[in-house]
N, C-alpha and C positions, 0 to 999 in steps of 0.2 A: 392508345393505352386501353387496356380492357379492365374495367372494375368488376371484381368477382364477388358474387354473394357467397357466403359461407355455406358449403354443402353440408349443412348440419345433419340432414337426414341420412346422407351417405356415410358420413364419418361415424354417426351413431350406430349404424348397422354394422360397419366394419369392426367396431370396437365392442360389439355387444356379445361377446362370448361369456356367458354367465353360467356359473356352476353353483348350484345350490345343493349342498351335501345333504344326503338323507339316505334312508334305508332302501328306497326304491329309485331306480334310474330309468327314465323313459327317454330314449334318444330318437329324435325325429329330424328329417331333412326338410327344411322349409325354404322355398325360393321366394324372396321378397322383391317387389318392384317398387322403385321410388322414382319420381321425376322431379326435375328442378328446372329452373329458367335462368339462362345466362343473358345478361343485358350487355351488349357491346356498344360502347359510345365512342365517338371520334371527337378529338379536341380541335375542331375546325370552326371557322366562322359560321359556316352553314351546318350547324350541328344537326346531326341526324341520329336517330336511334334505331337500332335493328335488334329485333328479338329473335333469339335462336332457341328452339325447343330441343332440349337434350333429354335423353332418358338413360338411366343406368339400371341394369338388372344385376342384382348382387345375389349370387347364390350363397345361402347360409347353410352350412352343414354342421353337424356335431353340436347342435344346440341342445343343451342338456336341461331337461326339466325334471323336477323331482316332486314327489309327494311324500310329505313327512308324516309318518304314522307315530303318534305319541301314545305310548302305553303307560298309563298311570299306575304306578306301583305304590300300593298303600301298605305300609308296615304298621300293623296294629300291635301295640304293646299291651298284651293282656295283663290285667292285674292278677297276680298269683294269690289265690285265696286258699288258705289251709283251714279245713273244717275238721274238727276233732269231735267225733260222736262217741259218747260214752254210753254203752249199753246199760239199760236198767237191770240191775241184779234182782231177780225175783226172789223174795225171801223164801227160805225153805218152809217156814210156817208163818202164818199171819192171821190177823183178824180182819173182818170186813165191816166197814163203818159207812153209814149213810151221811151224805152231806147235802144240805139244802132242805127246804120245806120244814115240816113239823118234826122230822126225825133227825135233825142235824146233830152229827157227832156221836150218835148211838151205835153200839156194836151189835152185830147180828147174833141171835141166840137160838138155841134149839133144845128140845127134850131128848133128842137122839133116837127117837122111835122111827121105824120105817113108815114112810108116807106122812110123817109128822111135819107140820109147817115150821118154817123159820120166820122169826119175827124180831122186831126191835122194841126197846122200851121196858116199861114196868110190867113184868110178867110173873107168874107163880114161881116159887123157888125151884121147881123142877126144871126150869129153863136156865141154861148157863150160856155165857159167851163162848163161842165156838172157835177153836183153833183149826184153820184150814190149811190144805196143801194144794198146789197146782201141779198138774201133770202135763208137761209140754207135748208128749207124744199123742195124747188124746184130747187135750184142751179141756179136760174135766177138772172139777174141783171136788175134793173129798175132805171129810173129817171123820176121825175114828174109823177109817176104812170103809166109810159109807159115801156113795156118790150123791151129789146134789142134782135134783131133777126139777123140771117144770111140769105143772099140772094144768092142763087146758080147761077153761071154763066154757060155758055155753055162749057167752056174749061175743066172742071173736075179737076182743080188744087186748086181753092180757092173760098171761098164765102165771099161776101162783108158784113161788119157789118153795120146794119141799125136799125132804129127805126121800131118796128113791126107795121103792120097794124092791124085793128080791126079783120079782117078775114084773116087767113093765107092762102096764095096761095100755089100752088105746089112747087114753088121755095123757099119758106120761111120756116125756122124752128127757134124756140127759141134758143138763145145762152145759153147753159148750161155749168156751170163751177163747178170746185171742191171747196169744202169748203176751203178757204185759210188757209194754215198753215204758211205762211210767207207773205211778202208784194207783192209777185209775183202772178199775176193772171194766173191760168191754166184752160183752157177750152178745151173741146173735142166735136167734132161733127162728124157724119158719112159723109164720102166722097160721093158726088153725082155729076153726070153730067146731065144737063137738056137741053131740047130743046122744041120748040113750033111747033109741027106738025100742018099744016094748017087744018087738020080735027078735031083737038081737041081744045076746048075753053080754056083749061089751059095747063100749061107746063107739059111735061112728063119727070120725073126724074128717073134716074137709079143709084142704089148704085154702087160705085167703089170697095167696099170691104175694103177700107182703113179707118182709123180714122185720122181726121185732128186735129192737136193740136198746129200748129205753127202760130203765129201772123205775119202779114206782113203789110208794108205800101207800097203805090203805088203813085208816084208823080202825082199830078193832075194839078193845075195851079201853077204859080211861088210861091214857099214857102209853099205850102199846099200838104197834103198827105191823100189819102183815106185809109180806114182801112179794113183789110181782116184777115180771119182765114182760113188756108189751109193746104196743104200736105207738111210737112217738109221733106219728102223723095223724093220730085219731083226732076227731073234732073235739073242741074244748067242752061242748055240752055233753058229749058221750063220756068223756073222762069224769066230768062232774057228776053224772048220774051214778057212776061206780065209785065216786069219791077217791079217785086215784090221783096221787100227788107225785110229780116227777122228782127224782133225786139222782145224785151221782153216788157210786159205790167205790170206795178206795181201800187199798190194802194198807194195813197199819201194823206196827209191831205188837208183840204180845204184852200189852200193858193194861 
């Protein structure tokens, strides 16, 4: 009688047709060799054992392997945000008021004379609060059909805001401002330093390379303040030497 060991290796190979589903199929033909040992024993009194070496070569074909490529799909649910922007309606006419520092809440005044300065506070009766208009096509501000200008000093820190003359000199430039998007007035002018050489009939002005966008007031006589636009990045001691105080300028109704 022959006792058999289980041919586990052989049977495992014969039943090992494995298919792994996936997007990629790689088919290969593999020849696997397995060996096993059969032990033959006889039930006789003189028991003997004989060992037989057997080998099996099992061709395996159509063994399917697969590589699964996972593609992560992320569905982002963006929050829908609706933003409503209401454009600032620039008043047809308005006053300009200073906010901050010593001129807080004061309205800008003028005598209305060409090259005359604009100022805040307690001034002679010839000065009146001015009603301004803004012209979007030029960015200029006018009152009584007169343009507002800046007049460059020698210091190269700030230019005084005045009424324009009919003919602009070397020290004068029109005051140009951004189209207001709020009640705050924002104006930008090129920085310049000017001088009057004896040999020239007009002032000689040299650009500083800066843009000036900060409004200032400067104390004049008791309770009154001159109006400037200058370099907001100037050193504090330079501004103190000229007694320039930074302020914001806002558009307000005619009251």
